[in-house]
N, C-alpha and C positions, 0 to 999 in steps of 0.2 A: 807505732803500733796505731796512733791514734790516725795516719793519715789509712790504713787499711781499714779500720772503723769511717770514715768521711766516706769512703771509696763505695764500701759498703752499702751504707744508708742513700748515698746517692742515686745507686744502681737502684734501689729496693723502690725512692720516690719515681723513678726515671720507667721502671714495668708497671707499680702500677697505675701511673700515671697512664701510657700505654692499653694495658689493660678495662682501666676505664675508659677508653675513647674506643676503643676497637673491639674490647671481648663481647659485645651483645651479639655485633658484625660476623664474627669468627664463629656462635654460638648457631645464629641464624645460617649463615652457611651451611654450619655441620647437620643443623635440622633439617634444611630442604632439599639435602644433598642424599639421606634418608628418606625421604618424602619424594624420591624421584619416579619415573615411572614403572609400573606396576604389570607383569606380568603375566595372565592366567592363561591356564587352557582346559576346554572346555571341549569334554568327548560327548557328540552327540551321536546319536545310533541313525533314526528314518528320516529324519528330513534334510532337502539336498542344498549344499552351501547356497544358493539361490535362495533359499525363503530363510534362513538364518541370518546371513547376511544384514539385510535390512535393520532388526533387530542390535544386533552387536553395533552395528554403525549408531544407531538410534542412542545404546547405551553411550560410546567410547564419546559420543557427543556433547552430554552430557558430565563423564568424567574422562576429561583430556588427558589425567594422569595414569589409566589405565587400560593397557593394552591386550585387546583378547584373540588367542589362535584358536579357531574351533575345527573339530578336526570329526569327520563322519565313518562312526566305526562295523565294522561287521558284526552282527548278532550272534555269527559263530562263535565259540566257545569265549565271546564278550565275558560272560559274569567269571570264568578263571582268570582271563586274559588281566581286566582291568587288576583284579583283587592281587595278580602276583605283584603285577607293576609299581601297587599303591606301595607295598608293603616290603617293595626294593626302594621305595623312595625317588622314584622315576614313572609317577604315575601322573594322569592330568590333577588338575586341582577342583575340577567340576566334572560331575557325570551324569552320566543317566545309571537308574536301576530299576528293578519291577517292584510294585509296592508291596510282591509279598519278600524280597530278599532282606527286610532289617536285618532277622535273624543269623544272616550269614555276615553280614557287612559290619552290626553295628562298631566291633573296636575297630575298623576300618576309617569308621566318618567322623570326622568333626562336626559340635554339637551347634547348633544357630547361635549366635553372642545375645542375650534377651535384650538388646538395643536395637538388634536387625529385626529378631519376630520375637513377639511377645506370644505367647501362649492363649490368652483368651483370643485374642486377634485373629492370630491363627486360624482358632478352633470359628470365629465369626467369617473367615474370610472361605474356607474350603468345606465341604462335604465331609461328614462324621468319617468315613471312608481313609480319609487323609489324616487323620489324626491316628485311629487305626490300625494306619500303613505307617508309620514315619516316624508318631512319638512314642516314646518311652520313658517310665520314670517321669512325665513332666519335662522331658528335654525333647526338643522336635530335632531329627536328623536329617529329615527331606522334606520338600515340596513338591506338590504333584504339579508336573507339567501338562498338565489336561486331568480329562476325565471318561472314561470305556468302559466296559462289559460287555455283558451280553445281552442283545434284544434278538426279536423276535423278526423277520424277515418273512414275508406272504407276496404270494405269486399271488395277483389279483386277479389275473382271469382262472386261473382252476378256482379260487375262494369262491369268485363268483358263478360257477359254471355249478357249484354243488348248495348254491342258496345260502352260502355261510356268509357269517360274519368273524370280524376280528377278534379275536378269544379273547376273553380278560380272566378266563379261570383254566384250569386242566380239565377239567371237563367240556367244556365248551373247543379245547384243543384236542382233544379226541373226538369226538364227536366230528365234526371236520375234517379232521386228517383224514379217519377212517373211510369217509364218504369221497375225499377227492383221491384215494388209492385205488389204482387201478392194477388187476391181478390177472393172470393166465396160467397155464399150468407150468409154464419154468417160471414161473414167480411173480413180483411188482416190475411193473413194468414205468409206472408212472406212481411216485410214492407222494402220501400228504404228510410225511412226517420222516424225517432222518432224525434216529435215536437207535438206540439199543444195541450197538457194538465199538466197538474199540478202536477197529481197523478202518473205517471208512465212513466213519461222521468225524469231522474236522471239528473243533473244539469239544469232541466229546467230552473231556474231564473235568471241562468247566461248567459244562450241564448235568453233568451228576453234583460236583461241588454247589451249585444252586437247589438241585433237590436236597443233598443234605441239607443246606444253610437255613431251606422253606422248613421242615419238618422241626417241630417244636421239642419234642420228644427223642430226636437223636443226639448223642451225648459224641462228639467226636474226642475225647477222651478213651471212651472203649467201644469199637466198630462192631465187634461181635454179639451183634443185640438183634431182635426180634423188628426191630426198627430200621435195624440198617439193608437189611435184609430183606423188607418190604421195598425201601429204594430201589435194591437192585431189580428185585421183580417188577419192579411198574418198568425201569431203564429200560432191562433186555425184553420184557412183555412186548414193543413196538416188532420185536422180530421172533419170537417164541411163539407170543399169547397170541391165537388165529382169530380173538373176537376185537383185539388192539393192534393187527399187523399192520405196521405200515413203509417196512426196509425192509433188505434183504443183505448178507452179509456181500455177498457178490456184486452189488450194483459198483458205481464207480463212486466216487469221493462225494458229501456232498454239498459241497463247495459248485464242483462238475454238472450239478446234476439240477442244481438250481439255476445255473445259470442258463442249462438246455432249457427248462420251461419245464422240467418233467420234477420238480418238487414242490410242494406246496409250502410246508413250513419247514424254516433255516433258522438254527442259531447262530447268530456272531458275533462278534463286536464291531465297531465302525467301521474302522478301514476295507473291510470287505466289500463294504459296498463298490469303492472306489475302482478293486478287480471288477467287481461284475458288470461296470456301468464298460471294463474295456473290452471283458470278456462277452457281453450280448449288449450293444448301446439299445436293443428295441426290445428286452426285458422288462417289464412292467411288473415292481413289487413295491411294498411299502413298507417300513419299519415299527412296531407299537414296544409296547415295554411287555415282559417275558409275564405268561400265564402266571398265576399265584392262585394259593391255597386261601379258601373261606377263612379269614380272619389275620389273618398273615398278607405280609408286604416287605418285600426279601426279595432283593436283585444282586445278579453277580457282577463284581466289580473285577478288573485287569488292565490295566495303567502302567506308567513309567511315571517317577520323579526324578530329580534332581537332587544331586548331596554334594556335599562339599570334604573331600580327602583331609584325613586328619594329619598328612604328609606335608600336606599346604603348607607353602611359605605366608600365605597372606590370606588366611584361613576369613578372618572379619571381611576387607574386601571380596573372597569370592562369593561368602554367604549374601552382601548386599545384591551382586551380579546375579545370583539365584532367586534372591527377591524381586529384584526388576523383571528375570524372567515371567516369573509366574504372579505378576501384579497386572491390572484392566489394564491399562494400557498395553503392557508388552502382549498379552493374550489375545487383542483387539486386531495390534500389527500382525502377528503369527497368522491369525484366523482371515485376515484379508488377502494375506501376500497368497498363504496357500489355495486359497478359493478364488484364484488366479488362474489356476494349473489343475485343479481337480473340484469335484461335486462341493467338499466344503471342507474346512480346517479344523484343527482338533477341537474336539467339545471344551467348551471352559472348564477349568475348574474352579474359576471362580463362582462361589455362588448368586453374586450379585449380577452375573452376564446369564445367566439362565436364564430367563426371561426373553433374551433378543432371540434363542436358538428356539424356543420350544414350538413357533408356528413350523417348522423346516421339516417335508416330509420324512427323513428319514435320520439326520441327526438330535433334531426333537427327542425322541423317544430315550436317547441316551441320557441327556441332562433329566428329564424326568425323574429319570427313576434316581438322579443323584441322591437325596438325602435316605433312599433305602440300603444303598450297596452294602454288600458285604464279599470278602474272601476268607479261602482259606487256603493251601498248600498244592493246588490242583490246577494251577492255572496254564494253558499251555502255552505253547510257541515261545517261550521264555530262554529254551537251550541254555538252560543254568545249568546244568551238570550237575545238580545240588536237589535241594530241597523240594521241588516240584516234581522233575522230573522221575527224581527216587520213587517218590510218592505214588507218580501216577505210574510207572511202571507196577505196580501192587495190585494196584485197581486195575491196571489192566488185565491183569493176570485171574482177577475175580469175576472180571466179565467172561472173558473168554471161558472159565469153567464152568458157570450157569449156563451160557449158550451150548454148552453140549451136555449138559445135565446133570451137573453138579448143584446139589440143592444150595440156593442162597447160603443158607446158615452156615453150612461147611467150606463152603468158600471161604468167608470171612472170616472165621478163624486163622487161615495163613494172612490173608488182607490185613488184619490188628496187628497181627505180630511184627511185622514188615514196615506199618506205619509207627508203630513205636518204636521201633528201630531208627526210624528216618527223624522222629520227633526227637526222641532223644541224644541223635545225634548234631540236632542244630537248632535245638530249642529248649530251656530246664528253667523254670519245670513246665509239663507240658499244658500246654494252654490253647483257647480258640482266641484270634485277633480280636474278637470282639466282644470275648467275656463269655462268650454260649456255654 
């Protein structure tokens, strides 16, 4: 018995010594093993691999334990596709969403850790519309990958021909647009402005959204009102009102008309400028902020943000990568790379960089509107098969009804019912993103 006790004590002493001597090294070994290379998948939408690669390489140089795989996705069915994959646990760690999509995506997103993005710092970095878009309950769900929205493109030669000046308000806009319009017995040949229809005006829903947001008396929770009817009347008046007629339903798409030099005023986001240069390299145009109502300063935002999947196994590291992509350093690098192959890069989301782009004759207008950007769920070209597409369809039916003679107030009864259904489906309670 004594021998057994002696053996047990001896073994205890030996094992105790071994643990004292080698235990910490074993622990460090295990720790380093768990902190090995981390692989992140990043789904992008619009940028070529050649433009994203320098940013990823720079980040991996600073973080050698991080490996990032970038995949450029098609915009067709993107929203439903990425959401399905995330919910099945096979989606990307980091991906893009439109700034109006948070109501549809919130349960699928990881909140930014406070040690990565502090809310106060976030609000000091980005324009207010970023918080309107990606912050809910004081938690950050995304960061803006750039800033964009509607601005007013104008044909320099057409405006100069009528002695017009770049309009700052809607009355100046109407005056110059009607002067630039050339009509004959068959209809409009040269259009002063592309507004009034839902069929051949590109970004018509954004334009309508801008008009609604600019009206201080419009209640987005109740659209069947005289105030909203007046907005519909104003918009469709560019086709059916003889005094303000500048557009026809049978004309080509507004982008094509502007590229052909047959359209004076054209509303569009910044990326259309690249298309226009390709379509007509000789077209002389400039870009200015959208017209305003007296005493108001409201512009229309539509842009994309970067988010992290709630199913990611490395949410903290994924959010650090998002913070890098939206940093001053990365935004400058991305802009420089894009400017090598096209007119300009993505307008900066960082407010501290805005002054660098103010002098640009095209992109300057978009960043100068930064503080006044608002949005609602009428963003075109999101292909979301969700909140925007469904909302747009109801307004499209309403506009078409007014164009064939229905009273705007009557048309809005159906629009209002449809919009409430969409809002109830995706958002509870009903509210505008900016608290309007």
